[in-house]
Wavefront OBJ file of the C-alpha trace (Angstrom):
o trace
v 20.362 -44.263 -8.473
v 18.065 -41.348 -9.326
v 19.378 -38.313 -11.116
v 17.888 -34.965 -10.175
v 18.278 -32.098 -12.600
v 19.713 -29.012 -10.931
v 17.559 -25.924 -11.379
v 19.498 -22.785 -10.377
v 16.320 -20.647 -10.427
v 14.154 -22.911 -8.250
v 14.884 -21.003 -5.034
v 14.370 -17.655 -6.772
v 10.948 -18.775 -8.042
v 10.040 -20.015 -4.556
v 11.016 -16.633 -3.103
v 8.951 -14.816 -5.738
v 5.943 -17.035 -4.967
v 6.297 -16.280 -1.248
v 6.521 -12.505 -1.837
v 3.449 -12.647 -4.092
v 1.557 -14.615 -1.427
v 2.451 -12.114 1.315
v 1.385 -9.095 -0.731
v -1.793 -10.810 -1.898
v -2.839 -11.476 1.682
v -1.716 -8.102 3.084
v -3.241 -5.989 0.333
v -6.189 -8.064 -0.818
v -9.375 -6.877 -2.447
v -11.314 -8.748 0.251
v -12.235 -11.553 -2.140
v -14.205 -9.273 -4.454
v -14.733 -10.260 -8.068
v -14.736 -7.836 -10.977
v -18.541 -7.976 -11.156
v -18.936 -7.233 -7.449
v -16.759 -4.106 -7.676
v -18.632 -2.543 -10.574
v -17.744 -1.345 -14.040
v -14.339 0.053 -13.264
v -11.686 0.146 -10.621
v -8.720 2.526 -10.401
v -5.214 1.152 -10.823
v -3.205 1.247 -7.608
v 0.516 1.090 -6.824
v 1.640 0.239 -3.290
v 5.233 0.541 -2.112
v 7.048 1.012 1.155
v 10.241 2.269 2.699
v 11.532 2.071 6.271
v 9.178 4.808 7.555
v 5.946 4.434 5.601
v 3.737 2.614 3.136
v 2.530 4.630 0.149
v -0.538 3.893 -1.962
v -1.067 5.757 -5.242
v -4.376 5.429 -7.099
v -5.051 6.676 -10.634
v -8.223 8.780 -10.595
v -8.142 10.814 -13.828
v -10.988 13.247 -14.306
v -11.938 13.159 -10.642
v -11.719 15.780 -7.905
v -10.856 15.243 -4.225
v -14.498 15.779 -3.247
v -15.462 12.791 -5.466
v -13.454 10.403 -3.254
v -14.049 9.080 0.267
v -11.259 7.398 2.257
v -11.791 5.504 5.497
v -10.011 3.068 7.801
v -12.066 0.671 9.886
v -10.931 -2.545 11.583
v -7.501 -2.221 9.947
v -9.015 -2.063 6.432
v -8.346 0.970 4.230
v -11.233 1.691 1.851
v -11.262 4.119 -1.066
v -14.711 4.813 -2.500
v -15.688 7.236 -5.222
v -17.623 7.926 -8.354
v -16.522 9.215 -11.736
v -19.545 10.773 -13.411
v -20.165 10.980 -17.125
v -20.756 14.582 -18.129
v -22.283 15.027 -21.543
v -20.798 18.176 -23.054
v -23.817 19.199 -25.117
v -27.286 17.695 -25.399
v -26.992 17.868 -29.189
v -23.874 15.672 -29.247
v -24.221 12.082 -30.424
v -21.415 9.929 -29.071
v -20.106 7.221 -31.395
v -17.765 5.680 -28.866
v -17.257 5.998 -25.114
v -14.182 4.082 -23.981
v -13.517 5.734 -20.648
v -15.084 4.039 -17.645
v -17.566 5.801 -15.387
v -19.481 4.932 -12.275
v -18.836 4.056 -8.657
v -15.870 2.099 -7.382
v -14.660 0.739 -4.072
v -11.171 -0.569 -3.327
v -10.318 -2.071 0.060
v -6.903 -3.052 1.401
v -6.104 -4.902 4.605
v -3.351 -2.955 6.335
v -0.362 -4.792 7.766
v 0.056 -4.534 11.559
v 3.127 -2.321 11.083
v 0.964 0.611 9.899
v -0.348 3.315 12.211
v -3.910 4.113 11.139
v -3.709 7.314 13.202
v -1.048 8.907 10.981
v -2.330 8.958 7.379
v -1.755 11.760 4.876
v -3.776 12.073 1.649
v -2.896 14.314 -1.300
v -4.469 14.614 -4.744
v -2.495 15.990 -7.672
v -2.848 15.557 -11.449
v -5.395 12.752 -11.076
v -3.262 10.753 -8.633
v -4.469 10.123 -5.085
v -1.466 9.516 -2.822
v -1.964 8.037 0.637
v 1.035 7.971 2.949
v 0.625 5.660 5.931
v 3.289 5.983 8.616
v 4.686 2.840 10.191
v 4.476 2.393 13.946
v 7.636 3.297 15.835
v 8.017 -0.244 17.183
v 7.867 -1.609 13.619
v 10.821 0.450 12.430
v 14.230 -1.219 12.571
v 16.441 0.015 15.391
v 20.203 -0.068 15.531
v 21.666 -1.351 18.781
v 25.177 -0.279 19.641
v 27.490 -2.935 21.037
v 29.768 -1.741 23.810
v 33.090 -3.444 24.352
v 33.900 -4.746 27.844
v 36.677 -2.135 28.262
v 34.198 0.674 27.522
v 31.824 -0.713 30.140
v 34.592 -0.825 32.787
v 35.693 2.747 31.983
v 32.105 4.013 32.142
v 31.494 2.290 35.474
v 34.724 3.719 36.980
v 33.931 7.274 35.836
v 30.411 7.029 37.263
v 31.641 5.687 40.632
v 34.254 8.467 40.870
v 31.564 11.131 40.452
l 1 2 3 4 5 6 7 8 9 10 11 12 13 14 15 16 17 18 19 20 21 22 23 24 25 26 27 28 29 30 31 32 33 34 35 36 37 38 39 40 41 42 43 44 45 46 47 48 49 50 51 52 53 54 55 56 57 58 59 60 61 62 63 64 65 66 67 68 69 70 71 72 73 74 75 76 77 78 79 80 81 82 83 84 85 86 87 88 89 90 91 92 93 94 95 96 97 98 99 100 101 102 103 104 105 106 107 108 109 110 111 112 113 114 115 116 117 118 119 120 121 122 123 124 125 126 127 128 129 130 131 132 133 134 135 136 137 138 139 140 141 142 143 144 145 146 147 148 149 150 151 152 153 154 155 156 157 158 159 160
């Protein structure tokens, strides 16, 4: 007889692994490595509700005209460049810790997103993209009619 130790968190870990796998495949970086993307890459948060998916990217020190956003073949791409601006030619920098240069981030959109209805705003260094979900992807509530209601409706329609 074999004894198997009960693990109450096994199913929870399996669920977490599955959620991580789904989000990794839906919002991948297209297999890019850190070296392929360049010196820096903005941090991104992605969340959703019943009507839309929202992507927020941290782009401190940048302006909207420094960023290009495109959707092609169901892939959302954010490309931009944060330029180093030396304040004064006489300044000697001892340390530069902020990252500068070009970046590109790409995300494969899930089929529930409508690429025709995208809104982009830029405020306080945060780029916010709101991608509406397709109507057919939104959950719909279906009302159940009781048999008595159906009979009453049919009788009132035949009397008219």
